[in-house]
Every structure is written in structure tokens, then in C-alpha cells.
DOZALO-522304 format. One record per residue (C-alpha): x, y, z. Coordinates in nm, 3 decimals, always signed. Last residue first. Layout:
DOZALO-522304
<pt x="X" y="Y" z="Z"/>
...
//
This chain:
DOZALO-522304
<pt x="+6.169" y="+4.354" z="-2.040"/>
<pt x="+6.272" y="+4.331" z="-1.679"/>
<pt x="+6.642" y="+4.268" z="-1.754"/>
<pt x="+6.792" y="+4.610" z="-1.731"/>
<pt x="+6.677" y="+4.960" z="-1.827"/>
<pt x="+6.300" y="+4.957" z="-1.796"/>
<pt x="+6.041" y="+5.004" z="-2.059"/>
<pt x="+5.689" y="+5.147" z="-2.077"/>
<pt x="+5.702" y="+5.339" z="-2.401"/>
<pt x="+5.581" y="+5.634" z="-2.202"/>
<pt x="+5.263" y="+5.835" z="-2.164"/>
<pt x="+5.305" y="+6.212" z="-2.101"/>
<pt x="+5.131" y="+6.296" z="-1.780"/>
<pt x="+5.405" y="+6.498" z="-1.621"/>
<pt x="+5.519" y="+6.622" z="-1.284"/>
<pt x="+5.804" y="+6.800" z="-1.115"/>
<pt x="+6.008" y="+6.829" z="-1.433"/>
<pt x="+6.116" y="+7.187" z="-1.390"/>
<pt x="+6.452" y="+7.099" z="-1.254"/>
<pt x="+6.573" y="+6.755" z="-1.348"/>
<pt x="+6.505" y="+6.386" z="-1.339"/>
<pt x="+6.165" y="+6.260" z="-1.435"/>
<pt x="+6.135" y="+5.918" z="-1.585"/>
<pt x="+5.883" y="+5.885" z="-1.867"/>
<pt x="+6.113" y="+5.713" z="-2.110"/>
<pt x="+6.015" y="+5.764" z="-2.473"/>
<pt x="+5.703" y="+5.741" z="-2.687"/>
<pt x="+5.437" y="+5.981" z="-2.793"/>
<pt x="+5.060" y="+5.931" z="-2.765"/>
<pt x="+4.994" y="+6.245" z="-2.568"/>
<pt x="+4.655" y="+6.313" z="-2.721"/>
<pt x="+4.494" y="+6.025" z="-2.913"/>
<pt x="+4.662" y="+5.740" z="-3.083"/>
<pt x="+4.992" y="+5.572" z="-3.024"/>
<pt x="+4.917" y="+5.435" z="-2.680"/>
<pt x="+5.239" y="+5.298" z="-2.531"/>
<pt x="+5.411" y="+5.005" z="-2.695"/>
<pt x="+5.491" y="+4.680" z="-2.527"/>
<pt x="+5.213" y="+4.478" z="-2.689"/>
<pt x="+5.233" y="+4.648" z="-3.024"/>
<pt x="+5.546" y="+4.478" z="-3.152"/>
<pt x="+5.916" y="+4.520" z="-3.236"/>
<pt x="+5.967" y="+4.883" z="-3.135"/>
<pt x="+6.015" y="+4.803" z="-2.767"/>
<pt x="+6.123" y="+4.443" z="-2.694"/>
<pt x="+5.839" y="+4.189" z="-2.674"/>
<pt x="+5.738" y="+4.151" z="-2.305"/>
<pt x="+5.370" y="+4.105" z="-2.383"/>
<pt x="+5.445" y="+3.793" z="-2.587"/>
<pt x="+5.295" y="+3.787" z="-2.936"/>
<pt x="+4.969" y="+3.701" z="-3.115"/>
<pt x="+4.836" y="+3.457" z="-2.860"/>
<pt x="+4.730" y="+3.722" z="-2.605"/>
<pt x="+4.498" y="+3.881" z="-2.858"/>
<pt x="+4.464" y="+4.237" z="-2.739"/>
<pt x="+4.110" y="+4.373" z="-2.719"/>
<pt x="+4.220" y="+4.694" z="-2.556"/>
<pt x="+4.601" y="+4.736" z="-2.555"/>
<pt x="+4.766" y="+4.622" z="-2.230"/>
<pt x="+4.927" y="+4.920" z="-2.065"/>
<pt x="+5.263" y="+4.922" z="-1.891"/>
<pt x="+5.363" y="+5.072" z="-1.556"/>
<pt x="+5.738" y="+5.059" z="-1.520"/>
<pt x="+5.940" y="+5.098" z="-1.199"/>
<pt x="+6.317" y="+5.112" z="-1.169"/>
<pt x="+6.518" y="+4.975" z="-0.874"/>
<pt x="+6.696" y="+5.185" z="-0.610"/>
<pt x="+6.454" y="+5.190" z="-0.323"/>
<pt x="+6.150" y="+5.002" z="-0.458"/>
<pt x="+5.781" y="+5.045" z="-0.382"/>
<pt x="+5.472" y="+4.934" z="-0.569"/>
<pt x="+5.114" y="+4.983" z="-0.444"/>
<pt x="+4.817" y="+4.910" z="-0.663"/>
<pt x="+4.466" y="+4.918" z="-0.512"/>
<pt x="+4.139" y="+4.828" z="-0.689"/>
<pt x="+3.812" y="+5.029" z="-0.686"/>
<pt x="+3.968" y="+5.329" z="-0.852"/>
<pt x="+3.660" y="+5.415" z="-1.058"/>
<pt x="+3.866" y="+5.414" z="-1.378"/>
<pt x="+4.232" y="+5.475" z="-1.321"/>
<pt x="+4.326" y="+5.689" z="-1.026"/>
<pt x="+4.655" y="+5.868" z="-0.972"/>
<pt x="+5.007" y="+5.846" z="-0.851"/>
<pt x="+5.353" y="+5.774" z="-0.992"/>
<pt x="+5.638" y="+5.879" z="-0.761"/>
<pt x="+6.002" y="+5.961" z="-0.823"/>
<pt x="+6.291" y="+6.020" z="-0.588"/>
<pt x="+6.631" y="+6.118" z="-0.719"/>
<pt x="+6.656" y="+6.445" z="-0.921"/>
<pt x="+6.293" y="+6.536" z="-0.965"/>
<pt x="+5.959" y="+6.420" z="-0.838"/>
<pt x="+5.613" y="+6.347" z="-0.959"/>
<pt x="+5.474" y="+6.131" z="-1.237"/>
<pt x="+5.102" y="+6.167" z="-1.289"/>
<pt x="+4.852" y="+5.904" z="-1.390"/>
<pt x="+4.544" y="+5.942" z="-1.616"/>
<pt x="+4.757" y="+5.940" z="-1.933"/>
<pt x="+4.875" y="+5.586" z="-1.861"/>
<pt x="+5.195" y="+5.442" z="-2.013"/>
<pt x="+5.427" y="+5.534" z="-1.722"/>
<pt x="+5.801" y="+5.470" z="-1.697"/>
<pt x="+6.007" y="+5.539" z="-1.383"/>
<pt x="+6.380" y="+5.555" z="-1.312"/>
<pt x="+6.544" y="+5.453" z="-0.989"/>
<pt x="+6.660" y="+5.660" z="-0.690"/>
<pt x="+6.395" y="+5.654" z="-0.421"/>
<pt x="+6.126" y="+5.468" z="-0.616"/>
<pt x="+5.756" y="+5.497" z="-0.553"/>
<pt x="+5.434" y="+5.367" z="-0.713"/>
<pt x="+5.087" y="+5.468" z="-0.595"/>
<pt x="+4.788" y="+5.370" z="-0.810"/>
<pt x="+4.413" y="+5.353" z="-0.737"/>
<pt x="+4.259" y="+5.095" z="-0.969"/>
<pt x="+4.016" y="+5.031" z="-1.251"/>
<pt x="+4.204" y="+4.972" z="-1.580"/>
<pt x="+4.072" y="+5.025" z="-1.932"/>
<pt x="+4.298" y="+4.880" z="-2.049"/>
<pt x="+4.455" y="+4.595" z="-1.852"/>
<pt x="+4.757" y="+4.667" z="-1.636"/>
<pt x="+5.113" y="+4.555" z="-1.703"/>
<pt x="+5.339" y="+4.588" z="-1.401"/>
<pt x="+5.720" y="+4.607" z="-1.407"/>
<pt x="+5.928" y="+4.625" z="-1.090"/>
<pt x="+6.310" y="+4.629" z="-1.083"/>
<pt x="+6.491" y="+4.496" z="-0.774"/>
<pt x="+6.702" y="+4.709" z="-0.542"/>
<pt x="+6.499" y="+4.716" z="-0.221"/>
<pt x="+6.176" y="+4.555" z="-0.329"/>
<pt x="+5.806" y="+4.584" z="-0.241"/>
<pt x="+5.497" y="+4.486" z="-0.440"/>
<pt x="+5.140" y="+4.533" z="-0.324"/>
<pt x="+4.849" y="+4.443" z="-0.557"/>
<pt x="+4.491" y="+4.447" z="-0.428"/>
<pt x="+4.202" y="+4.415" z="-0.671"/>
<pt x="+4.367" y="+4.130" z="-0.854"/>
<pt x="+4.275" y="+4.064" z="-1.215"/>
<pt x="+3.943" y="+4.058" z="-1.402"/>
<pt x="+4.109" y="+4.254" z="-1.685"/>
<pt x="+4.407" y="+4.022" z="-1.644"/>
<pt x="+4.722" y="+4.143" z="-1.471"/>
<pt x="+5.080" y="+4.091" z="-1.582"/>
<pt x="+5.334" y="+4.118" z="-1.299"/>
<pt x="+5.711" y="+4.128" z="-1.350"/>
<pt x="+5.914" y="+4.151" z="-1.031"/>
<pt x="+6.289" y="+4.167" z="-0.996"/>
<pt x="+6.472" y="+4.016" z="-0.696"/>
<pt x="+6.706" y="+4.229" z="-0.487"/>
<pt x="+6.544" y="+4.238" z="-0.143"/>
<pt x="+6.208" y="+4.085" z="-0.221"/>
<pt x="+5.852" y="+4.130" z="-0.099"/>
<pt x="+5.536" y="+4.024" z="-0.292"/>
<pt x="+5.166" y="+4.061" z="-0.241"/>
<pt x="+4.921" y="+3.967" z="-0.514"/>
<pt x="+4.545" y="+3.987" z="-0.445"/>
<pt x="+4.200" y="+3.872" z="-0.556"/>
<pt x="+4.346" y="+3.635" z="-0.821"/>
<pt x="+4.354" y="+3.714" z="-1.189"/>
<pt x="+4.723" y="+3.713" z="-1.289"/>
<pt x="+4.754" y="+3.625" z="-1.654"/>
<pt x="+5.132" y="+3.586" z="-1.610"/>
<pt x="+5.306" y="+3.658" z="-1.281"/>
<pt x="+5.685" y="+3.655" z="-1.273"/>
<pt x="+5.876" y="+3.686" z="-0.949"/>
<pt x="+6.253" y="+3.693" z="-0.918"/>
<pt x="+6.450" y="+3.543" z="-0.624"/>
<pt x="+6.703" y="+3.754" z="-0.437"/>
<pt x="+6.586" y="+3.748" z="-0.076"/>
<pt x="+6.239" y="+3.615" z="-0.125"/>
<pt x="+5.876" y="+3.648" z="-0.012"/>
<pt x="+5.574" y="+3.575" z="-0.230"/>
<pt x="+5.204" y="+3.575" z="-0.141"/>
<pt x="+4.937" y="+3.494" z="-0.399"/>
<pt x="+4.561" y="+3.494" z="-0.331"/>
<pt x="+4.387" y="+3.253" z="-0.564"/>
<pt x="+4.329" y="+3.276" z="-0.937"/>
<pt x="+4.674" y="+3.164" z="-1.059"/>
<pt x="+4.675" y="+3.170" z="-1.440"/>
<pt x="+5.054" y="+3.154" z="-1.456"/>
<pt x="+5.287" y="+3.191" z="-1.156"/>
<pt x="+5.664" y="+3.193" z="-1.201"/>
<pt x="+5.873" y="+3.195" z="-0.884"/>
<pt x="+6.246" y="+3.239" z="-0.860"/>
<pt x="+6.482" y="+3.069" z="-0.607"/>
<pt x="+6.726" y="+3.283" z="-0.423"/>
<pt x="+6.608" y="+3.243" z="-0.061"/>
<pt x="+6.251" y="+3.137" z="-0.121"/>
<pt x="+5.909" y="+3.169" z="+0.039"/>
<pt x="+5.587" y="+3.096" z="-0.149"/>
<pt x="+5.230" y="+3.122" z="-0.013"/>
<pt x="+4.937" y="+3.035" z="-0.245"/>
<pt x="+4.564" y="+3.060" z="-0.183"/>
<pt x="+4.351" y="+2.813" z="-0.388"/>
<pt x="+4.277" y="+2.841" z="-0.758"/>
<pt x="+4.601" y="+2.714" z="-0.901"/>
<pt x="+4.623" y="+2.700" z="-1.281"/>
<pt x="+4.999" y="+2.683" z="-1.321"/>
<pt x="+5.268" y="+2.740" z="-1.055"/>
<pt x="+5.636" y="+2.714" z="-1.144"/>
<pt x="+5.904" y="+2.709" z="-0.873"/>
<pt x="+6.282" y="+2.759" z="-0.898"/>
<pt x="+6.526" y="+2.587" z="-0.662"/>
<pt x="+6.778" y="+2.787" z="-0.468"/>
<pt x="+6.630" y="+2.765" z="-0.117"/>
<pt x="+6.267" y="+2.690" z="-0.168"/>
<pt x="+5.952" y="+2.683" z="+0.038"/>
<pt x="+5.613" y="+2.638" z="-0.126"/>
<pt x="+5.270" y="+2.642" z="+0.044"/>
<pt x="+4.954" y="+2.561" z="-0.150"/>
<pt x="+4.593" y="+2.594" z="-0.030"/>
<pt x="+4.337" y="+2.374" z="-0.213"/>
<pt x="+4.237" y="+2.402" z="-0.578"/>
<pt x="+4.545" y="+2.241" z="-0.730"/>
<pt x="+4.567" y="+2.216" z="-1.113"/>
<pt x="+4.942" y="+2.264" z="-1.134"/>
<pt x="+5.250" y="+2.254" z="-0.918"/>
<pt x="+5.603" y="+2.247" z="-1.069"/>
<pt x="+5.903" y="+2.241" z="-0.838"/>
<pt x="+6.273" y="+2.258" z="-0.938"/>
<pt x="+6.521" y="+2.108" z="-0.689"/>
<pt x="+6.796" y="+2.295" z="-0.506"/>
<pt x="+6.644" y="+2.291" z="-0.156"/>
<pt x="+6.283" y="+2.215" z="-0.229"/>
<pt x="+5.993" y="+2.217" z="+0.014"/>
<pt x="+5.638" y="+2.149" z="-0.103"/>
<pt x="+5.317" y="+2.174" z="+0.106"/>
<pt x="+4.991" y="+2.098" z="-0.070"/>
<pt x="+4.635" y="+2.092" z="+0.065"/>
<pt x="+4.445" y="+1.860" z="-0.162"/>
<pt x="+4.131" y="+1.983" z="-0.342"/>
<pt x="+4.255" y="+1.873" z="-0.685"/>
<pt x="+4.289" y="+1.507" z="-0.580"/>
<pt x="+4.653" y="+1.397" z="-0.615"/>
<pt x="+4.887" y="+1.306" z="-0.898"/>
<pt x="+5.249" y="+1.301" z="-0.795"/>
<pt x="+5.578" y="+1.304" z="-0.986"/>
<pt x="+5.921" y="+1.274" z="-0.816"/>
<pt x="+6.266" y="+1.307" z="-0.975"/>
<pt x="+6.530" y="+1.252" z="-0.709"/>
<pt x="+6.870" y="+1.382" z="-0.607"/>
<pt x="+7.117" y="+1.351" z="-0.326"/>
<pt x="+7.449" y="+1.510" z="-0.233"/>
<pt x="+7.287" y="+1.809" z="-0.059"/>
<pt x="+7.318" y="+1.638" z="+0.275"/>
<pt x="+7.689" y="+1.700" z="+0.281"/>
<pt x="+7.617" y="+2.069" z="+0.241"/>
<pt x="+7.403" y="+2.079" z="+0.553"/>
<pt x="+7.254" y="+2.426" z="+0.505"/>
<pt x="+6.894" y="+2.375" z="+0.618"/>
<pt x="+6.797" y="+2.731" z="+0.704"/>
<pt x="+6.506" y="+2.748" z="+0.459"/>
<pt x="+6.357" y="+2.429" z="+0.612"/>
<pt x="+6.353" y="+2.555" z="+0.969"/>
<pt x="+6.049" y="+2.339" z="+1.040"/>
<pt x="+5.984" y="+2.113" z="+0.740"/>
<pt x="+6.248" y="+1.865" z="+0.851"/>
<pt x="+6.508" y="+1.709" z="+0.618"/>
<pt x="+6.683" y="+1.423" z="+0.803"/>
<pt x="+6.413" y="+1.160" z="+0.725"/>
<pt x="+6.401" y="+1.254" z="+0.358"/>
<pt x="+6.057" y="+1.328" z="+0.219"/>
<pt x="+5.735" y="+1.208" z="+0.049"/>
<pt x="+5.441" y="+1.255" z="+0.284"/>
<pt x="+5.074" y="+1.170" z="+0.224"/>
<pt x="+4.839" y="+1.290" z="+0.497"/>
<pt x="+4.486" y="+1.143" z="+0.496"/>
<pt x="+4.516" y="+1.003" z="+0.850"/>
<pt x="+4.851" y="+0.842" z="+0.778"/>
<pt x="+5.045" y="+0.780" z="+0.450"/>
<pt x="+5.423" y="+0.763" z="+0.449"/>
<pt x="+5.690" y="+0.766" z="+0.181"/>
<pt x="+6.055" y="+0.785" z="+0.289"/>
<pt x="+6.304" y="+0.873" z="+0.017"/>
<pt x="+6.614" y="+0.667" z="+0.045"/>
<pt x="+6.970" y="+0.813" z="+0.063"/>
<pt x="+7.162" y="+0.902" z="-0.247"/>
<pt x="+7.036" y="+0.896" z="-0.608"/>
<pt x="+6.678" y="+0.863" z="-0.727"/>
<pt x="+6.513" y="+0.873" z="-1.065"/>
<pt x="+6.157" y="+0.787" z="-1.177"/>
<pt x="+5.979" y="+0.819" z="-0.846"/>
<pt x="+5.615" y="+0.785" z="-0.941"/>
<pt x="+5.332" y="+0.856" z="-0.702"/>
<pt x="+4.960" y="+0.824" z="-0.745"/>
<pt x="+4.670" y="+0.954" z="-0.542"/>
<pt x="+4.307" y="+0.837" z="-0.520"/>
<pt x="+3.982" y="+1.031" z="-0.552"/>
<pt x="+4.029" y="+1.124" z="-0.914"/>
<pt x="+3.946" y="+1.468" z="-1.048"/>
<pt x="+4.313" y="+1.555" z="-1.076"/>
<pt x="+4.566" y="+1.802" z="-0.928"/>
<pt x="+4.923" y="+1.770" z="-1.054"/>
<pt x="+5.244" y="+1.786" z="-0.846"/>
<pt x="+5.582" y="+1.768" z="-1.018"/>
<pt x="+5.901" y="+1.750" z="-0.811"/>
<pt x="+6.241" y="+1.782" z="-0.972"/>
<pt x="+6.605" y="+1.703" z="-0.886"/>
<pt x="+6.793" y="+1.820" z="-0.581"/>
<pt x="+6.688" y="+1.839" z="-0.218"/>
<pt x="+6.327" y="+1.725" z="-0.177"/>
<pt x="+6.056" y="+1.770" z="+0.086"/>
<pt x="+5.698" y="+1.686" z="-0.013"/>
<pt x="+5.389" y="+1.707" z="+0.209"/>
<pt x="+5.045" y="+1.633" z="+0.064"/>
<pt x="+4.722" y="+1.676" z="+0.257"/>
<pt x="+4.368" y="+1.546" z="+0.195"/>
<pt x="+4.451" y="+1.199" z="+0.056"/>
<pt x="+4.183" y="+0.927" z="+0.064"/>
<pt x="+4.303" y="+0.565" z="+0.091"/>
<pt x="+4.369" y="+0.388" z="-0.240"/>
<pt x="+4.727" y="+0.505" z="-0.271"/>
<pt x="+4.910" y="+0.397" z="-0.586"/>
<pt x="+5.289" y="+0.358" z="-0.592"/>
<pt x="+5.541" y="+0.364" z="-0.874"/>
<pt x="+5.915" y="+0.295" z="-0.819"/>
<pt x="+6.262" y="+0.400" z="-0.929"/>
<pt x="+6.520" y="+0.288" z="-0.667"/>
<pt x="+6.586" y="+0.346" z="-0.297"/>
<pt x="+6.228" y="+0.397" z="-0.170"/>
<pt x="+6.148" y="+0.335" z="+0.195"/>
<pt x="+5.773" y="+0.274" z="+0.220"/>
<pt x="+5.532" y="+0.344" z="+0.509"/>
<pt x="+5.165" y="+0.286" z="+0.585"/>
<pt x="+5.025" y="+0.413" z="+0.913"/>
//
């Protein structure tokens, strides 16, 4: 086994093969990039506090503090131990299996084809261009996933989830109070399951879509931009159900007190023209269909006698910070 104790900025190159990467950091930043090279490189550009211990054994490269174990990571609440920081950058073979744990640090992982596991307490995580399965667990840290083509699993207490250009086989997310914004590609996930207690949920589907939809909220509002779906319920509980296309995919979204919005991506939309979360009235991406029958705008929530169901498409907005 090779071992280094790093107390100041340093660069290391590892000639032996790396199949697994384990990183555990408190404050600062960790960047992990997948490359076509067979070797791995490490740069620690800033470090304060106790040394980072770097080890390599049997294909496993570890960058961590000795007193910060992976087991029970999310329960590590030693406040004195938080007084440390480092900025760590790693380039590893794209097929590497990656495990990253951050307490308050930000994590950015890109270009990895192997499985990735991320655990965070308050630090935010960004995932870009991952093709392997991803599992992320946080306490209050948020997760942004862009162009992730592997299975995505996300669990959090209050962290938000943002998925951009989602095209993996499945997206499953659970949160107590975190909001979820999921933008699906035409070749996007066939299985989407989102659950929250009080967080808002917004999902933008491609047009034409091909999925079976069931979205429920016990006391929140709903917005629906698809003529093929129906909104049921009055007073408190609302449900959006129906089949789009052949219904080969599955979309399930449930929240107790949060709002739910189902948005429609215009056919042939150029993603580079404007962001899909442009405020209503300022661009076409957030607007409901304006042509054809039922192309009006307005909130599609149902709350009153005689409003048991409707198919009128909506602007596709929610009340708070989702859009």
C-alpha cells in the first residue's frame, strides 16, 4: 500500500491502475473528472486544518481524513471536526467506481461511466455527463444532474433536486421538504417516481410524450399542460391521471402539501434559445399549447364544487420557487 499525508498544496500522479475512488471531505470543493487515460491524477490546491490522507491499495484510491469514516457519514456531527477545508481535484479513468462524501463541501462529478455514490450533509452536488448508475443521499444539500444517462436515485430531508436533459432509464427521488424540477429528454426515463411531503414538484415532458401518468397532491395546487390528461378532485386533494402516447413509460409524482406542475416541451424546441424555466409570459418554453382546441392559459388547479375534472391545458406554473 502507498500512503501520503498531505498538509500543503500538492500534486500526485498514480501509475498503478485505479478501479475505485473514495473521497471524504468536510469543507471546500471536490472535483472528479473521468478521462480516457489509464492513470489517475490528484491535485490538492488548498488545505487548512488536519492533513488529508491519500492511500492507494489494490486499485482503490482514497482521499480522506482519518477521523471521517464512510460508515455513518451522514450522522457525523462533530462540530470541532468541521474546522477544516480543502480543494481537491481528481482525474480518474472513466470506468472508475466513485464514492464521494462531503459534509459542507461542494462536489462536482463529470464524465464517469462507472457507478457513483454521493453522500452529503449540507454540501451541494453537481453531476454532469454520468452514464453509470447514481445514488445520492443528502441531509440538506441539493443535487443538480445534467445529461445523466444512468439510473438516478436521490434521497434527502430538505435538499432540492434539479434534473436537466434527463435521459436515463429511471429517476427515483424522495424528499421531505425539498423541491424537485425534472426536465426529461424525448429519449428520457421510462420510470419516474417522485415523492415529497411538502416540496413542490415540476416535471417537463417531451412532446409527444409516451407515458402513463399519475400525480397526486393532498392539499397543493396542480397545473397540467397536456390535453390527454385529466385533473380530478375538488377542495383539497387533486390528482392528474391519463395516458400519453402508447403509455410505455411510467410517471408517478406524490406530494402531501406541495404543488405539482406537468409542463410540455414544444415539439422541435431548440434548447439553446432560452431556458425552459423562463417565467410565464416571457417565452415559449414555459407556455402551454397555444394552438388547437383548449389552448388557453391559466392555472389548472381544481378547487371547488363542480370542478371534479378538466382537460383544459394550463400555463404550467407553480406558486413558489419551482419556476
